[in-house]
C-alpha positions as CSV (number, residue, x, y, z in Angstrom):
1,M,-104.1,-55.4,-131.3
2,S,-100.7,-53.7,-131.5
3,T,-100.5,-50.1,-130.2
4,E,-97.6,-47.8,-131.0
5,Q,-96.3,-48.4,-127.5
6,D,-95.9,-52.3,-128.5
7,Q,-93.7,-51.5,-131.2
8,R,-90.2,-52.1,-130.8
9,T,-87.8,-49.2,-130.6
10,I,-85.4,-49.0,-133.7
11,R,-81.8,-49.0,-132.9
12,C,-79.6,-46.9,-135.0
13,L,-75.7,-46.5,-134.9
14,V,-74.5,-43.2,-136.6
15,A,-70.9,-43.8,-137.7
16,K,-68.1,-41.2,-138.7
17,V,-65.6,-43.7,-140.4
18,G,-62.0,-42.8,-141.8
19,L,-60.2,-39.5,-141.2
20,D,-63.3,-37.5,-142.0
21,G,-63.5,-35.1,-139.1
22,H,-66.5,-33.0,-140.3
23,D,-69.3,-34.1,-137.7
24,R,-71.9,-31.5,-137.6
25,G,-74.2,-33.6,-139.9
26,A,-73.6,-36.7,-138.0
27,H,-74.6,-35.1,-134.8
28,V,-77.6,-33.4,-136.5
29,I,-79.0,-36.8,-137.9
30,A,-78.1,-38.4,-134.5
31,R,-80.2,-35.8,-132.5
32,A,-83.1,-36.2,-135.3
33,F,-83.2,-39.8,-134.9
34,R,-83.4,-39.6,-131.0
35,D,-85.9,-37.1,-131.1
36,A,-88.1,-39.3,-133.4
37,G,-88.0,-41.8,-130.8
38,F,-85.1,-43.9,-132.3
39,E,-82.5,-45.4,-129.9
40,V,-79.1,-43.8,-131.2
41,I,-75.4,-44.8,-130.8
42,Y,-72.9,-42.4,-132.2
43,S,-69.6,-43.8,-132.9
44,G,-67.5,-40.9,-132.5
45,L,-64.8,-39.6,-135.1
46,H,-62.3,-41.4,-137.1
47,K,-63.6,-44.8,-136.6
48,A,-62.0,-47.6,-138.4
49,P,-64.6,-49.6,-140.8
50,E,-63.9,-52.8,-138.2
51,E,-64.6,-50.7,-135.5
52,V,-68.0,-49.7,-136.9
53,V,-68.9,-53.3,-137.6
54,Q,-67.9,-54.5,-134.1
55,A,-70.2,-51.6,-132.6
56,A,-73.1,-52.5,-135.1
57,V,-72.8,-56.2,-134.1
58,Q,-72.4,-55.6,-130.5
59,E,-75.1,-53.1,-130.1
60,D,-77.6,-55.2,-132.2
61,V,-78.4,-52.1,-134.3
62,D,-81.1,-52.3,-137.0
63,V,-79.5,-49.2,-139.0
64,V,-76.0,-48.4,-139.8
65,G,-76.0,-44.7,-140.9
66,I,-72.4,-44.0,-142.2
67,S,-71.7,-40.2,-142.5
68,I,-68.8,-39.6,-144.9
69,L,-67.6,-36.2,-146.5
70,S,-64.0,-37.2,-147.2
71,G,-64.6,-38.8,-150.6
72,A,-63.4,-42.6,-149.2
73,H,-67.0,-43.8,-149.5
74,D,-65.7,-46.2,-152.3
75,T,-63.3,-47.7,-150.1
76,L,-64.7,-47.5,-146.4
77,V,-68.6,-48.3,-147.2
78,P,-67.7,-51.7,-148.9
79,K,-65.4,-52.5,-145.9
80,I,-68.2,-52.2,-143.6
81,I,-70.8,-54.1,-145.5
82,N,-68.2,-57.0,-145.9
83,G,-67.7,-56.9,-142.2
84,L,-71.5,-57.2,-141.5
85,E,-71.6,-59.9,-144.0
86,E,-68.9,-61.6,-142.3
87,Y,-71.0,-61.3,-139.1
88,E,-74.0,-62.5,-141.0
89,A,-75.7,-59.0,-139.9
90,A,-75.9,-57.5,-143.4
91,E,-79.4,-58.7,-144.2
92,D,-80.8,-57.7,-140.9
93,T,-79.1,-54.3,-141.1
94,L,-80.2,-51.4,-143.0
95,V,-77.2,-49.4,-144.2
96,L,-77.4,-45.9,-145.1
97,V,-74.9,-43.2,-146.3
98,G,-75.1,-39.5,-145.7
99,G,-72.8,-37.2,-147.1
100,I,-71.3,-36.2,-150.4
101,V,-71.4,-39.3,-152.7
102,P,-71.2,-38.1,-156.5
103,E,-73.7,-39.7,-159.0
104,E,-71.3,-42.0,-160.5
105,D,-70.5,-43.5,-157.3
106,R,-73.9,-44.3,-156.1
107,E,-74.5,-47.3,-158.3
108,A,-71.8,-49.4,-157.0
109,L,-72.7,-48.6,-153.4
110,Y,-76.3,-49.6,-154.3
111,D,-75.0,-52.9,-155.6
112,L,-72.9,-53.8,-152.6
113,G,-76.0,-53.4,-150.4
114,V,-76.5,-49.6,-149.4
115,A,-80.1,-49.1,-149.0
116,E,-80.2,-45.4,-149.6
117,I,-77.9,-42.5,-149.9
118,F,-78.9,-39.1,-148.3
119,G,-77.0,-36.1,-149.8
120,P,-76.8,-32.4,-149.1
121,G,-80.4,-31.1,-148.7
122,S,-82.1,-34.2,-147.6
123,S,-84.7,-33.5,-145.1
124,M,-84.7,-35.0,-141.9
125,A,-88.3,-35.8,-142.3
126,E,-87.5,-37.8,-145.4
127,T,-84.7,-39.6,-143.5
128,I,-86.6,-40.6,-140.5
129,E,-89.8,-41.8,-142.6
130,Y,-87.3,-43.9,-144.8
131,V,-85.7,-45.6,-141.7
132,R,-89.3,-46.2,-140.3
133,E,-90.7,-47.7,-143.5
134,N,-87.4,-49.8,-144.2
135,A,-85.7,-50.8,-140.8
136,P,-85.9,-54.7,-140.5
137,D,-88.4,-56.3,-138.4
138,R,-86.7,-58.5,-135.8
């Protein structure tokens, strides 16, 4: 018989990658995740994809949430996913993207392994529920 207390805490890395200096959304989602009971690691601003991968692997996170508003999602997100694959961590890590990603760019990110993209107007409840339902069991 399993109780809610027996369930493992979901570990999330909220990452700001590249030159994007707009971190309000990342702080909002990090706080919402924490308030939902997730363990949250925030990368800080201006991280290189390799730094995000290293943090994800070292912290053994279940979820990597990439916050990006700069328009460089088509360059930076693939580098993170490829890095996770190099460490054989891609299958055990739910990769989410939050921010502004044009519709025409979404299919390529999904094909790479992004599980979901949350754009402006996405609700915190929807995002939290998605993580709860889709975070990998370890």
